[in-house]
N, C-alpha and C positions, 0 to 999 in steps of 0.2 A: 591166085595161087594154084599150081597144078595139083590135080588129084592123084597123079601117078605116085606109086609107092617108091620113095627114095631108098637108096642103098645106104644104110648107116655107115659112118666112118669106122675104119678099123680101130678097135680098142685094145690097148695093151692089156694083158691079163693082170698085171700088177702095176697100174699107173703110179708113178712117183714124182714128187716135186724134186727140184734141184737139190734140196737138202736130204733126199733119200727117204722121206717119210711117206709110207704107203697111204693112199687116200682112205683105205678102209680103217687104218689105224687112227686117222684124224677123226673119222666118224665115231669111233669108239671113245675117243678122248672127250668128245662133246656130247656124250649120251645125256648128261644133265646140263641144261642151259638155264642160267638165271636171266629171266626176261621180265622187265617191268615189275620187279619186286616179287615175282612168282617163280615157280620152278616147273619146267616142262620135262617130264620123263619120257624119253624116246625109246620105243620098243623096236629093237632091230630084229626083224623077221617075225613071222606069225607064231612060231612055236612059243616064244617067251610070253607073248600076250595071252595065248591060249592057256598056258600053264597057270598064270596068275588068275585068269577067269575061272579055271577049273577048281582052284582052291576055294573059290567063293560059291561053287556049285553051278556056275554058268559058263558056257563056252561061247565066246563071241568073236569069231575070226575078223581080222581087219578087212575092210573093203578096199583099202588102198594098196597100191603096189609099192609105194614108198614107205619108209619107216614112219609110223604114226605117233604124233604127240599125244600123251595121255596125262592129264587132259589138255585139250587145246587151250591156248591163252592169247590174249590180244597181242597183235604184232606191235613191236616198239615203234616209236615215231621214226619217220624217214622223210626228210624234206631237204633236198639239195638242188643244185643246178646241174643240168646235163652239159655235155661238151659243147653245146651250142649257146650256152648261157641262159637257157630257159628254165624257170623254176619247175620242179617236179615234186609232188607230194603223194606218198603212197595212198593217202586217204581218198585221192581223186579216183582211184580204181576200185572202190567198193562196188560190189555187184559182179566183179570178175575174179577169176583165179589170178593170183599174182605170184610169180616165181622170182625170188630175190637171191642173188648170188654176189659174192665179193671176189673180184678178180683184178688183174692189171695187164696192161698191153704188152709188157716186155716178158711176161711169163713164158718159159720155154716148153711147158708140158701140160699141166693140169688145166690152166685157164683156157687155152685153145680147145682142149678136149671138152670141157664143160660147154663152151660156146657152140662147138660143132654139134654136140648132142642136143642142145636146146634148139638149134636150127632144124635138125632132122625131126625132132618132136613136133615142131610147128608144122612141118610138111605132112607128118603122119596125121595130125589133127584135121588137116584140110580146112573146111569152112569153120569148124569148131575152134580153130586157133583164135578167132575173134573173141572168144570167152576168156582169153588169158593175156596177161601183160607181163613181159619179162623186164626186170630191173637189175642192172649190174651196178654195183657200187665199187669205186676204186679203192684199192688198198695201197696205192702208190701216188701220193700227192705230187711228188717231184716228177715222176716219169709219165704220168697220165695227163697229157696236155690236150687241148682241143684238136691239135694236129695229129698226135699219135692215136687218139681215140678214133678220129675219123678214118684213119688208115686201117686201124684194127677192125673196125666194123665193116669197112669195104672189103677187106681181105677175107673176112669170114661170112660175107653175104648177109650181114645183119643190119645194114643201114636202114633205118626206119622201122626195124622190127624188134629193137631192144633199146630201152632207155639206159644210157651209160652215164652215171652220175660221178662228178668229180668235185674237187674243192681243196681248200687249204688243209694242212695237217690237223689243226684244231677242229675244223668243221667235220672232217672225216673221222677223227678219233672219237668224237662224241657218238657218232653212228656206230662205229665198231664196238664201243663199250656197251651201248644199248642193246646191240644184237649178239653180244657175247662172242665177238669175232676177234681172233688174235692176228696181229700184223706186226712184223719185225723185219727190218732190213738186214740182209746178210752182210756181216762186216767184212768178209773176205771177197764177196762179189756184190758191190754196191748197187748194181742194176737189178739184183734179185731180191724178192721179198718172200719171207716165210709167212704164210697166212692160212687161215681156215678155208678150205676149199669145199664148200657145201652149197646146196641149193635149198632154200626154204620155200615150202609150199604154203601160201596164204589163202584162206578161204574167202568167199565173196563177202562174208560178214566181218572180215578183217582179223581172223585168228590164225596164228601159226599152227598148222594142222599136220603137215608132213615134212620130212627131211630126206634129202637125197645126197649120196656120196658123190665125189668128184667124177667117178667113173660110171655115173648113172646110165641106164639104158633108156634111149629115147622113148621106147614103148611104155616105160613106167610113167613118164610124164604124160604121154598121150592118153593113157588109161585114167590117170588121176585128175587131169584138168577139168573134165565135165563134172566130176564129183565135187571138186573144190568149188567150182562155180555155182553149184547148187546148194551150198551150205552157208 
């Protein structure tokens, strides 16, 4: 991988899905996630976490660029097959930072943006990119076929650099539920899917530790991956 600093893709100031929902609004909606019977409270920005700590007499700024889970909790199970038919289990990547996102190949805006930003983050990391594994889980069992996924990965220069998991609707629905992800087909535009557009940062010990909005900055991931890989 080249060590040259890439030019991040142009990012719209207010990225929106086809349904008009701002990615930042989506982040706010899922501030509280129910994961594996526990609750992860996500602190958006350093100010809120500092104010809570200050009330206890201690100020402890977050070391992460992304929104930090407080407290971290074990990542839900994630075992599916990728678009090549190979089994993939998140447990295999213990010891690495794992970035999990939920996307689909026909998405017109947020999903390509997430993928492009993750690609740039890998480039920014340079050799340290080997400390991270990106996993994308389909939110469109009908449209995400081996052929469409292969084309999507090639178009975004992510072939071999991201695990893209697909499956039947029941298989995927179990994962969506476990991860607190919403996915609903647009009745007026059947090719479009309304879904949670986030990236979950999993530590080397297998805990959900950080969360990133759909319009994340690649530098946030590049900063946090070594930290996640060390925890």
